[in-house]
C-alpha beads as a LAMMPS data file, in Angstrom:
LAMMPS data file: protein, C-alpha beads

116 atoms
115 bonds

1 atom types
1 bond types

-500.0 500.0 xlo xhi
-500.0 500.0 ylo yhi
-500.0 500.0 zlo zhi

Masses

1 110.0

Atoms # bond

1 1 1 -429.566 165.874 399.779
2 1 1 -432.952 164.220 400.363
3 1 1 -431.945 161.237 398.234
4 1 1 -428.692 161.022 400.168
5 1 1 -430.539 160.938 403.502
6 1 1 -432.993 158.323 402.238
7 1 1 -430.109 156.238 400.953
8 1 1 -428.305 156.403 404.285
9 1 1 -431.478 155.416 406.182
10 1 1 -431.913 152.424 403.867
11 1 1 -435.192 153.714 402.436
12 1 1 -434.219 153.181 398.801
13 1 1 -434.763 150.033 396.795
14 1 1 -432.046 147.470 396.382
15 1 1 -431.993 148.236 392.647
16 1 1 -431.328 151.930 393.331
17 1 1 -428.621 151.059 395.875
18 1 1 -427.036 148.639 393.394
19 1 1 -427.093 151.244 390.600
20 1 1 -425.507 153.876 392.836
21 1 1 -422.865 151.413 394.002
22 1 1 -422.118 150.589 390.377
23 1 1 -421.764 154.275 389.488
24 1 1 -419.565 155.002 392.501
25 1 1 -418.444 151.954 394.465
26 1 1 -417.118 154.171 397.259
27 1 1 -420.206 156.337 397.740
28 1 1 -420.978 155.166 401.270
29 1 1 -417.358 155.436 402.344
30 1 1 -417.045 158.951 400.971
31 1 1 -420.283 160.175 402.492
32 1 1 -419.181 158.931 405.905
33 1 1 -416.119 161.138 405.669
34 1 1 -418.214 164.246 405.033
35 1 1 -420.919 163.614 407.652
36 1 1 -421.214 165.437 410.962
37 1 1 -420.245 163.507 414.096
38 1 1 -423.905 163.054 415.117
39 1 1 -424.793 161.601 411.739
40 1 1 -421.763 159.294 411.874
41 1 1 -422.880 157.831 415.208
42 1 1 -426.357 157.073 413.885
43 1 1 -424.908 155.449 410.766
44 1 1 -422.542 153.294 412.803
45 1 1 -425.413 151.986 414.882
46 1 1 -427.560 151.277 411.782
47 1 1 -425.336 148.687 410.111
48 1 1 -421.817 147.383 409.969
49 1 1 -422.303 146.787 406.240
50 1 1 -422.343 150.533 405.678
51 1 1 -418.890 150.780 407.261
52 1 1 -417.573 148.094 404.926
53 1 1 -419.053 149.916 401.929
54 1 1 -417.540 153.181 403.163
55 1 1 -414.079 151.621 403.053
56 1 1 -414.705 150.383 399.522
57 1 1 -415.906 153.826 398.433
58 1 1 -412.827 155.606 399.799
59 1 1 -410.622 153.098 398.023
60 1 1 -412.465 153.787 394.753
61 1 1 -412.101 157.532 395.227
62 1 1 -408.379 157.224 395.797
63 1 1 -408.077 155.063 392.674
64 1 1 -409.984 157.654 390.660
65 1 1 -407.780 160.402 392.045
66 1 1 -404.681 158.392 391.173
67 1 1 -405.993 157.801 387.646
68 1 1 -406.738 161.501 387.264
69 1 1 -403.243 162.488 388.404
70 1 1 -401.676 159.818 386.199
71 1 1 -403.643 161.060 383.196
72 1 1 -402.589 164.654 383.877
73 1 1 -398.956 163.569 384.282
74 1 1 -399.082 161.727 380.963
75 1 1 -400.600 164.781 379.269
76 1 1 -397.839 167.027 380.622
77 1 1 -395.179 164.496 379.640
78 1 1 -396.633 164.312 376.125
79 1 1 -396.566 168.103 375.766
80 1 1 -392.972 168.144 377.016
81 1 1 -391.939 165.520 374.450
82 1 1 -393.632 167.523 371.679
83 1 1 -391.740 170.653 372.734
84 1 1 -388.453 168.739 372.879
85 1 1 -389.058 167.328 369.405
86 1 1 -389.806 170.789 368.035
87 1 1 -386.607 172.168 369.606
88 1 1 -384.553 169.301 368.169
89 1 1 -386.070 169.909 364.738
90 1 1 -385.184 173.602 364.854
91 1 1 -381.623 172.860 365.990
92 1 1 -381.207 170.228 363.290
93 1 1 -382.349 172.588 360.535
94 1 1 -380.108 175.388 361.844
95 1 1 -377.102 173.061 362.006
96 1 1 -377.794 171.738 358.504
97 1 1 -378.094 175.281 357.143
98 1 1 -374.786 176.215 358.765
99 1 1 -373.015 173.171 357.302
100 1 1 -374.362 173.859 353.814
101 1 1 -373.316 177.512 354.032
102 1 1 -369.829 176.451 355.218
103 1 1 -369.455 174.216 352.154
104 1 1 -369.912 177.280 349.969
105 1 1 -373.466 176.975 348.675
106 1 1 -375.184 180.336 348.258
107 1 1 -377.653 181.672 350.801
108 1 1 -380.474 181.766 348.217
109 1 1 -380.017 178.062 347.476
110 1 1 -379.873 177.215 351.209
111 1 1 -383.056 179.222 351.827
112 1 1 -384.760 177.305 349.020
113 1 1 -383.645 173.904 350.355
114 1 1 -384.033 174.591 354.085
115 1 1 -386.369 177.497 354.764
116 1 1 -386.046 179.094 358.164

Bonds

1 1 1 2
2 1 2 3
3 1 3 4
4 1 4 5
5 1 5 6
6 1 6 7
7 1 7 8
8 1 8 9
9 1 9 10
10 1 10 11
11 1 11 12
12 1 12 13
13 1 13 14
14 1 14 15
15 1 15 16
16 1 16 17
17 1 17 18
18 1 18 19
19 1 19 20
20 1 20 21
21 1 21 22
22 1 22 23
23 1 23 24
24 1 24 25
25 1 25 26
26 1 26 27
27 1 27 28
28 1 28 29
29 1 29 30
30 1 30 31
31 1 31 32
32 1 32 33
33 1 33 34
34 1 34 35
35 1 35 36
36 1 36 37
37 1 37 38
38 1 38 39
39 1 39 40
40 1 40 41
41 1 41 42
42 1 42 43
43 1 43 44
44 1 44 45
45 1 45 46
46 1 46 47
47 1 47 48
48 1 48 49
49 1 49 50
50 1 50 51
51 1 51 52
52 1 52 53
53 1 53 54
54 1 54 55
55 1 55 56
56 1 56 57
57 1 57 58
58 1 58 59
59 1 59 60
60 1 60 61
61 1 61 62
62 1 62 63
63 1 63 64
64 1 64 65
65 1 65 66
66 1 66 67
67 1 67 68
68 1 68 69
69 1 69 70
70 1 70 71
71 1 71 72
72 1 72 73
73 1 73 74
74 1 74 75
75 1 75 76
76 1 76 77
77 1 77 78
78 1 78 79
79 1 79 80
80 1 80 81
81 1 81 82
82 1 82 83
83 1 83 84
84 1 84 85
85 1 85 86
86 1 86 87
87 1 87 88
88 1 88 89
89 1 89 90
90 1 90 91
91 1 91 92
92 1 92 93
93 1 93 94
94 1 94 95
95 1 95 96
96 1 96 97
97 1 97 98
98 1 98 99
99 1 99 100
100 1 100 101
101 1 101 102
102 1 102 103
103 1 103 104
104 1 104 105
105 1 105 106
106 1 106 107
107 1 107 108
108 1 108 109
109 1 109 110
110 1 110 111
111 1 111 112
112 1 112 113
113 1 113 114
114 1 114 115
115 1 115 116
């Protein structure tokens, strides 16, 4: 919290600010969202650059959130496809067993060729 306050007051080095911006481009934008109203007024009077950075940070956060949701959606879709493939495999084996049994091949031979 102390580092956050120092960062917002501009008391950190440019290198530290640059590193933080690189790690989270939307840091200033996100922090502005979570500040109290009194703190927001003091930040607005300090610099207009902070407001610009705040917008960039919120945009980054929304992109990260979108990427996270997209990744989760792809994971769920992958699991669904695996389950569908497994179901199709089971149905295919069952259908093949039934066809072989209908032709007249013995159950022992079918069990050997296509185990359940």
